[in-house]
Each structure stands twice: as C-alpha cells, then as structure tokens.
C-alpha positions, -999 to +999 in steps of 0.1 A: +175-006-080+142-023-088+113-005-106+082-007-085+053+007-105+052+024-139+059+059-125+088+051-102+120+068-114+143+065-083+145+050-048+163+059-016+188+033-004+179+033+033+201+006+048+225-022+038+213-055+054+244-074+041+278-058+045+308-062+022+325-096+027+294-113+040+280-144+023+246-141+007+222-165-010+198-159-038+166-145-023+183-132+009+176-095+017+205-074+005+192-039+014+162-018+022+150+010-002+123+036+002+099+046-026+069+069-027+049+039-017+068+020+010+100+007+024+109-024+003+134-052+009+156-058-021+166-095-025+198-107-040+195-122-075+226-144-070+244-165-044+280-156-034+297-129-014+289-092-013+320-078-029+311-041-032+285-015-022+283+008-052+262+034-034+261+046+002+232+045+026+209+076+023+216+078-015+189+084-041+194+059-070+177+058-104+157+026-112+177-002-128+211+013-117+234-011-100+237-008-063+260-037-053+283-064-067+278-101-056+304-126-068+327-155-058+348-151-027+382-135-036+370-124-070+384-091-081+360-064-094+366-031-110+356+000-090+320+009-099+309+045-100+278+054-080+250+068-101+229+081-072+231+113-052+224+123-017+190+140-014+194+177-012+171+179+018+193+155+037+225+174+029+209+206+041+198+190+073+233+175+079+249+210+075+224+225+099+232+197+124+270+203+121+265+240+127+244+233+157+273+213+171+296+243+168+275+267+189+242+264+207+212+277+188+194+308+203+162+300+221+133+311+199+105+297+219+094+311+253+100+288+283+063+286+289+036+278+264-001+286+267-022+257+280-042+256+247-010+248+228+006+222+250-007+193+230+009+190+195-002+169+166+020+139+157+042+148+128+046+123+101+052+144+070+077+171+080+100+147+098+121+123+079+111+088+091+106+053+077+070+041+071+073+016+099+085+043+123+055+065+113+031+036+119+044+029+153+044+066+162+009+070+150-004+039+169+012+051+201+006+089+197+043+098+195+052+132+181+081+124+157+094+159+159+105+151+194+123+119+185+160+120+177+167+100+145+197+077+142+192+066+106+210+080+075+208+117+075+190+119+109+161+097+096+138+084+124+137+045+123+118+020+143+143+016+171+142+054+177+104+054+182+107+023+204+134+040+225+111+071+229+083+049+241+105+031+265+118+063+280+085+079+288+048+083+282+034+092+247+040+129+239+009+136+219-028+131+219-048+137+187-082+135+204-101+168+211-101+177+247-135+176+264-151+190+295-175+164+310-205+172+330-232+151+347-251+146+315-230+159+286-195+164+272-185+197+255-158+197+229-132+224+235-119+241+204-082+241+196-058+258+172-057+249+135-032+222+126-011+221+095-002+185+085+025+180+058+013+154+033+034+122+032+053+110+002+027+082-002-002+107-002+016+129-027+022+099-050-015+088-048-026+123-056-002+126-085-011+093-101-049+095-096-051+132-107-034+121-139-057+091-143-089+111-137-079+139-161-064+119-189-085+087-189-121+088-201-138+068-173-172+052-176-190+031-150-213+001-148-229-011-116-244-045-109-262-059-079-252-095-071-272-121-052-248-133-025-270-158-005-252-189-020-218-174-016-224-164+021-236-199+028-207-216+010-182-193+028-197-204+061-193-241+052-157-237+040-146-218+071-161-245+093-132-267+082-105-241+084-085-228+115-091-192+125-059-179+108-068-195+075-105-186+071-115-172+038-132-138+033-159-127+009-132-107-009-112-139-016-142-154-035-146-121-054-109-120-064-110-155-078-143-148-096-129-116-111-098-134-123-119-162-140-142-136-156-112-117-170-101-149-188-134-145-208-128-107-213-091-102-220-098-067-233-104-056-197-072-073-186-052-049-207-034-016-212-034+011-238-001+019-255-003+045-282-029+032-307-025-004-295-043-024-268-020-049-251-039-078-236-019-093-208-012-130-209-013-133-171-042-123-148-026-105-118-053-090-097-044-060-075-059-055-041-061-020-026-048-021+010-051+006+036-017+016+050-006+045+073-010+076+053-028+062+023-034+032+001-012+006-016-020-021-042-007-055-035-008-081-063-019-117-064+001-131-093-018-155-117-049-152-096-070-173-120-047-203-115-046-204-077-070-221-053-090-200-029-070-208+002-037-198-015-052-165-026-065-158+009-031-166+025-011-144+000-034-114+005-032-117+043+006-119+042+011-091+016-013-068+034+005-074+067+039-065+051+024-034+034+011-021+068+045-027+084+063-009+055+081-041+046+067-051+012+087-072-013+091-060-049+068-088-062+041-077-037+034-045-055+045-051-091+027-064-122-010-059-116-032-062-147-065-053-131-073-038-097-100-041-070-110-018-042-132-032-014-149-010+011-173-037+022-160-038+058-172-002+062-209-007+055-208+010+021-238+007-002-221+018-034-190+038-047-168+042-077-130+039-080-104+057-101-085+035-126-050+026-115-027+034-146-016+018-168-045-007-163-078-004-183-102-011-154-109-013-117-137-029-097-152-011-067-167-036-043-193-025-017-208-043+013-227-076+012-259-067+031-291-083+042-319-063+025-356-068+016-358-084-019-386-096-042-381-133-052-407-149-075-433-123-065-427-128-027-410-103-004-382-118+017-348-110+032-317-117+010-280-110+008-272-085-019-239-067-029-233-039-054-201-035-073-191-009-099-165-013-127-147+017-139-134+013-175-111+032-198-134+042-227-105+042-251-101+005-246-137-008-241-174+001-242-204-002-219-217-034-235-185-053-228-183-040-192-219-051-186-212-085-200-182-088-178-203-080-147-228-107-159-200-132-162-188-123-127-224-128-114-223-164-127-193-171-104-205-152-074-241-164-075-229-200-082-198-201-060-192-238-065-177-228-099-150-209-080-140-240-061-138-265-090 
C-alpha cells in the first residue's frame, strides 16, 4: 500500500485490476486504491505472475503493508495474513442490506411529496461512491442516492452512474427554480439543504487547519512586469499545435524552480530543530477537482524544458479530475504553487502545504495603467504572494527570492535557455 502524502495512514483497496494467475509486467496497473485525496492506480513493481491477493476488495489497508504477491509462474508462496480490515461503515451497510433481503422495509415516506420538495440535491458525501462516479454524477446532475451501487460494499462506481444516465433523464437539478415574466425573473426560495462533506474536503480542512494553527506564516507580495513574458508566450505558441500550447503558469513554474536553486532554504522542510534542504526541486501545482483541491507534482522542475513541464501538468491535472492519479503524480513536492489567474484575481494568499516551508499564490496577469519613465501607459502586471514558515526563513530572504523570480519572469529568455 503506497504512502501518498505525509499524513496518509491507510488506503481502501477498491478493485483488483489483475487477478490471481494473470501475467503482469513492471509498471502495469495491479489494483485501484482510494485515499482521502483520490482513487489511485497502483502499479506493479515487478514482472511475473500474480500469485496471491493478500487482501480482499473493499479492505482498508495500512500504508506500506503488502497487498499482493508477484513471482515466477508455478512458484510456491507461503500464505500471507491480511493486515487490513473491512471499513465498519461498509460492514454495517452490508448487514442492513442482508436484512432488507429477508423482509421488505416499511414505507416511511408518504406516496406523494410536496411540490417544493420534489427536486433533491445531488448527494456526493453521504453515498459511498468513487471520485470518478461523483464527478460524472455532478456533471450530469444525477442524485447518487438514487443509484444502485455494484462496487465493493455497495459502492457506486462509474458504470452505475452511466447505467442510470442511459436508463432515464437526470434526476436532480441544483439550479434555483425561477418564475419568468415579461421583463424579470424571480427566484423562488426552497428548503435548506444539508450536504455531507467529502473525504477530500475533510482532508483539506484537517491539513490546512493544522498548517494555519501550528506554522507561523508570513507573507511577501511582489508585482511583476509581464509584458515580455506575454509577448514571448505568444511567439512560442505560434509554433506549437493547439494541444501543446504553453500557459503563463508553465513559465512561472520553471521560473520558480530556477529561483529555488538560488534559495534552497525555501525548498526545504523543518524537522525538529533541523532544516532539511531538499536536493531535488519538485514543484507542486494545486489543481481544482470535484469536491476540493489536489496538488500534482512536477518532478525535477528545474531540469525540464518548458514544453515537458506543460505536457506533464496537463496530463496529471486530467488524471486528477478523473480520479485516476498515479502515485508519482501527487507525491514528493518540495514547494507548492496555487494559481487563481484564470479567475481574474488581483491578489490573494495561500496556506502552506505541510511539510513544505513555503507556497506561492499567483494572481491574474492584467493590463493596467502603469508609469514607465515618467509616462503613463498600459502594461501587463501580475501580483504574486509567497507564504513562508517563519521558523525556517525571514522576510528578507523571501523578498530576495521574489526579486530573483522577477529576473526570470521579466526576462523570459532566461527560462528558455
């Protein structure tokens, strides 16, 4: 069971992709596991034959515990004892389902429902479902509480939602009902809705509450001149196909990584009374996913060309939104970034992602009035704010880092050579 993130203690083995007796190659997907963050595909670390499944589907397994045995065909293995356990919630649900099979449950709801209550909110927290199933349900306004799950322990999986879509129209509509007139639309009030938070949202809240209450944050904001970068991006993209065009964020990620090489104290973590400066620069990128955020990681960002960084971020973000991230996608970040530039944001701050020492909040690149050599003109400007752990660094070092980053962003040819 891989460890994905410093606070992960266990994972749910959702599905075996390879069955006992099947051949498997190193790097092939062996199983799917679910964590607080996403559903992750576990790859085999060896080539051979799947000789044994140590744990059953639907079992919660501690990190680093063995889940399967891969060896040579015909090789004999001793019986391994499973270290995981079935989630209590799942066992209770299965018992209820078995009792329901014995006798019909009494009807507790009236046959007719008031018109104001006929539209229900999609349920993605109180119903056991995979992240991908939740995403498809949300995109198509499907109420998961009305979908029969066929996964382990009654878990709703993708095919269940697709079957529900194929069998009829969407069952929910989140939009407020309106009464339209010749010149206006009046919003009709509706009952309060109680939405159960997802495991991902709970994990985000738990991690960032700990970060904000135990790490002494301080913040430094810098405004960058983006005219040269915007022009260079336009020139670069003129030579690239549509699916390979680079973004402003790709330039920033490379600039951040190169700047961190000059300031290793910000590419670090605090352990007791020691600061561990990481030898690799792995920049994390916050990605919006159904129900929250996930940080995907560009390994060795400082050593990769711009097009490779761009391609990796696109691929990892797509897998994250589909709930199919790989372990390497989310593991090992040494410094994080959060970009809200696409939402026309002037400035914001971000909370440090433990156990890292800093995070950069990136706002929108905007055309604004600027004064240049005493003359008023229009120019491209972008604000960014670095949040730093005061136990590791001080304001002067953070300010110098932002100046170094400005050298790359305001002279973007340095990023390309």
